[in-house]
N, C-alpha and C positions, 0 to 999 in steps of 0.2 A: 706426593702427588699434589700439584697445584691446580687450582680452578680459576677460571676467569669470570669475573662478575659480568652478568648480562645486563646491559643497559637498555631498557625498553625505548622504542621509538616514540617521539612526541606525536601527539594527535595533530594531524594536518588539517586544520580547519578549512583552508582554502580548497583542498582536494575534496573533502566531504561536501562542502557547499556547492562546489562546481558539479559534482556528480549528481546531487539532488536537483539542481536547476536544469542541467542538461537532460537527465532522465525524465523529468516532469514535462519539459517542452517536447521531447521526442515522443512521449506517450500521447500528449495532446495531438500532435501531428498524425500519429498512427491511427488514433481513434477517429479523427476527422476524416481520414482517408478510408478507413474500414471500421465502422462501428461494430462492437461485439454483439452480434445478433443473438448469440446464445444466452445473453443476459436479459434480452427483451422479448424473445419469441414466446408464443403461447406454450403452456406447460404440457406439451405432448411430444411425441417423437419427431415431429416436424421441426422442433427447435434445433436439433442437430442437423437434420437433413438440409435445412434451409441455409445453414451457415456455409458460406463458400470460402471462408478465410483459409488460406493454405497453411501447410505445416511450417513453412518458413516464417510466415507472419505470426503464427502461434509461438514459434521459437523466439522471435523478436520481442513479443509481449513478455515472455518468461524472462528474457535477459533484462528488459527494462524494469520488471518487478524486482529482480535481484539487485539492480543498481539502486532503486528506490530504497530497498531494505538496507543497503550498505550506507547510503547517505543518512538515513534516519538513525542507523546504529551509531554513526559518528556523533549525532546529537545526544544520544543516551550516554555515551562515554564522556562527552564534554560536560553534561550536567552533573554526572556522578552515578555510574551504574550501580554503586554499592547501596544507594538509597532505595528503600523498598518500592516507592512509587515509580522511580525510574526503571528499576528492574522489571516490575510488573508491566509497565508500559512497553518496554522493549520486548518482553515475551509475547505480549498481545500483538504488537506490530509484526513481529517475525511470524507468529502463528497465522496472522491474517494474510501476510504475503505468501506463506507456504500453502495456505488454503486456496488462494487464487491460482498459484502455480499448479496445484492439483486439479483445479477446475479446467485450466488450459490444457493440461495433459489429457484429461478425460475427453474434452471436447475435440481436441485437434488430432490426437494420436490413438486413442483407445476406442471411443464410441463409433467412429466411422467404419471400423471393422467388425462391429458387433452385428449379430443377426437381428432381424426386425423385431422379434418378440423380446429382445433384451434391451431395446432402446428406451421404452418407458421408464424402467427402473434407473437407467443411466441418466435420463433427463431429470428425474426426481433428485438423484444424488448431485447432479450438476447444479441445480438451483439451490440446494441446501448448502453445499460447500462454498459456492460463490457468495451467497449472502452472509454466511459465517465469516468469510474472509473480509468482506467490506465492514462488517460490524466490529471485528477485532482490530482492524486498522484504525477505525474511529476511536475505539476504546484506548488504544495506545496513545493517540494524540491527546485525548482528555487527561490521561494520567500524567503525561509529560507536562501538559499545561499546568496541572495542579502542582507538580513538583517545582516548576519555575516561579510559582507565586512567592516562594521563599526568597527570591532575589528582587533587586530593584532595577530601576532604569528600563532599558530596552527589553530586558528579560521579563519584566512584569507585563509589558505589552504583548510579548510572545506568549506568556501564560494565558492572558485573557483571550487572545486569538485562538490558541490551541483548544481551550475548553469550549469556546463557541463553535469552532469549526468541527471538532470531534463530536460534540454533543448534538449539534444540528444534523450533521451527516449521518450519525447513527440513527437519529429519529427519522430521517428521510427513508432509510432502508427498512427500519422496523415497522413503519406505518404504511409501507407499500402493500400491494395485493400479493397473491400467491407467487406472482412473477413480477420482477421489477419492470416498471414502465419507464419510458424515456425521460419523463420529467423528474422522477425520483432519482434515477441514475445520474442525470446531469447535475442535479442539485448536490448529490454526494460528491461528484467529481469536482465541481466548482469549489466547494469548501476545502477539499484536500489540495487542489491546485494553489489556492491562496496560501494555505499553511506551508506547503512545500517550498514555494518560491520565497515566502517571507523568511523561513528558516535558512534557506540557502543564501539569501542576501545577508542575513545576520551573521552567518559563518564568514562570508567573504569580507564583510566590513569590520567585524569585531573580534573574530577568533583566529585570524590568519597567522598570528604570531604565537599561538599556543603550541 
């Protein structure tokens, strides 16, 4: 019996960079069109009732989150997923993305069908899961930035940017009140937008032949 050796596909830096840039820009456009009120509303049942974002838009947010996770995973594989810092960063980032997807599912598909007395616990869970997701995403960026410090050139610049963007964005979330206000949320988003676009451009310019 003969076996055929399986040759892994090469990491496509152009595809990962493009996915990261397009998903980031699409997320900006969607948030500008319909801000996620479930992250900003007061901590009571009105937080869900006041949100008019339809199921389709929730689904689009989920899809964009998955695309961002895919693009960021390409970065982890390019740096070297076997390195403990890179692996920890990847697990944190994926965990953060899945937490936000869970919050979107709760807000868009589960909570609207709950009876009134079940909404307060749902809002509490929504606030906790969404904040956990934001912090884990920031932690992943910090860890990847630290891993990139071992390289020189443009990678060193990405390292410093990652540690700054991840550290400051995590601080914005952790120092906010019981519910995120618009200023803290926009500060978190701005830091991650800069990081995502920088990494996407880095992929397109430097890694497309990998």
